C-alpha positions in Angstrom: 53.9 125.1 94.0 52.6 123.4 97.1 49.1 123.0 98.3 47.7 125.8 100.5 45.6 124.8 103.5 44.2 126.1 106.7 46.1 125.3 109.9 44.1 122.8 112.1 45.0 124.7 115.2 44.9 128.4 114.4 43.0 128.4 111.1 45.6 130.5 109.3 46.7 129.7 105.7 50.0 127.9 105.3 51.8 125.9 102.6 51.1 122.3 103.2 54.2 120.1 103.0 52.4 116.7 102.8 53.2 115.8 106.4 51.9 118.1 109.1 48.4 119.6 109.2 49.5 122.7 111.2 51.5 125.8 110.3 55.1 126.3 111.2 54.2 128.7 114.1 51.8 126.2 115.7 54.3 123.3 115.1 57.0 125.3 117.0 54.5 125.9 119.9 53.5 122.2 119.9 57.2 121.2 120.1 57.7 123.6 123.1 54.6 122.2 124.9 55.8 118.6 124.1 59.2 119.4 125.7 57.5 120.7 128.9 55.3 117.6 129.1 58.2 115.3 128.4 60.4 116.9 131.1 57.5 116.6 133.6 56.9 113.0 132.8 60.6 112.2 133.1 60.8 114.0 136.5 57.6 112.4 137.8 57.3 108.8 136.6 53.9 107.3 137.2 52.1 110.6 136.9 48.5 110.4 135.4 47.4 112.3 132.4 45.3 114.6 134.6 48.2 115.4 136.8 50.5 116.1 133.9 47.9 118.3 132.3 47.3 120.3 135.5 51.0 120.7 136.3 52.1 121.7 132.8 49.0 123.6 131.7 48.8 121.4 128.6 45.4 120.1 127.7 44.7 116.3 128.1 43.8 115.9 124.4 47.2 117.1 123.3 48.9 114.8 125.8 46.8 111.9 124.4 47.8 112.9 120.9 51.5 112.7 122.0 50.8 109.2 123.4 49.0 108.1 120.2 51.9 109.4 118.1 54.3 107.3 120.1 56.2 110.4 121.1 55.5 109.9 124.8 54.9 107.0 127.1 53.5 107.2 130.6 55.0 104.5 132.9 54.0 103.1 136.2 50.6 102.4 137.7 49.1 105.8 136.9 49.7 105.6 133.2 49.9 101.9 132.6 46.8 101.4 130.4 45.7 104.9 129.3 45.1 104.0 125.7 43.3 101.1 123.9 44.6 99.2 120.9 42.6 100.4 117.9 42.4 96.9 116.6 41.6 94.6 119.6 40.9 97.0 122.4 43.6 95.8 124.7 45.2 98.4 127.0 48.5 99.9 125.8 50.9 102.6 127.0 51.7 104.4 123.8 51.0 104.3 120.0 47.9 103.0 118.3 48.3 99.2 118.4 49.4 96.6 120.9 52.6 94.7 120.1 50.6 91.6 119.0 48.4 93.5 116.6 51.3 95.6 115.3 53.1 92.3 114.4 50.0 90.9 112.8 49.5 94.0 110.7 53.2 94.0 109.6 52.9 90.3 108.6 49.7 91.0 106.6 51.2 93.9 104.8 54.4 91.9 103.9 52.3 89.0 102.6 50.1 91.4 100.6 53.1 93.1 99.0 54.7 89.8 98.1 51.5 88.5 96.5 51.1 91.8 94.5 54.7 91.5 93.3 54.0 87.9 92.1 50.9 88.9 90.2 52.8 91.6 88.2 54.0 90.2 84.9 56.6 91.8 82.8 55.0 93.7 80.0 57.7 92.8 77.5 56.6 92.9 73.8 53.2 94.3 74.5 54.5 97.9 74.6 56.4 97.5 71.4 53.3 96.0 69.7 51.1 98.7 70.9 53.5 101.4 69.6 53.7 99.7 66.3 49.9 99.6 66.0 49.7 103.3 66.7 52.2 104.1 63.9 50.0 102.3 61.3 
């Protein structure tokens, strides 16, 4: 049985699936709002967050969340540097990290995983010996 949690938007109980922190009803509403915002941004390139918010009746925090999640990108002068890279502070259009920091993080993770794999040694006979000692 899954974990039961409160929805971060409406507060109602829902079965947590390990991915989203909101219930299915709020997720559907969020998807509908995202579609409205996406269509407006597509029809009005260069619109600012404030303009998009006022015209679509979607709050700015939600639009910023779409930008951080990488679901949306504001183009043109109005939305060129809306967000800051969480690592270096450089202005970005979408996501959490600039391209340079994302590449550095990816490289660091890959090197960390390869070092961890090198450190792991096959257990081999140790398991057999441990089981034999338990039987005595």
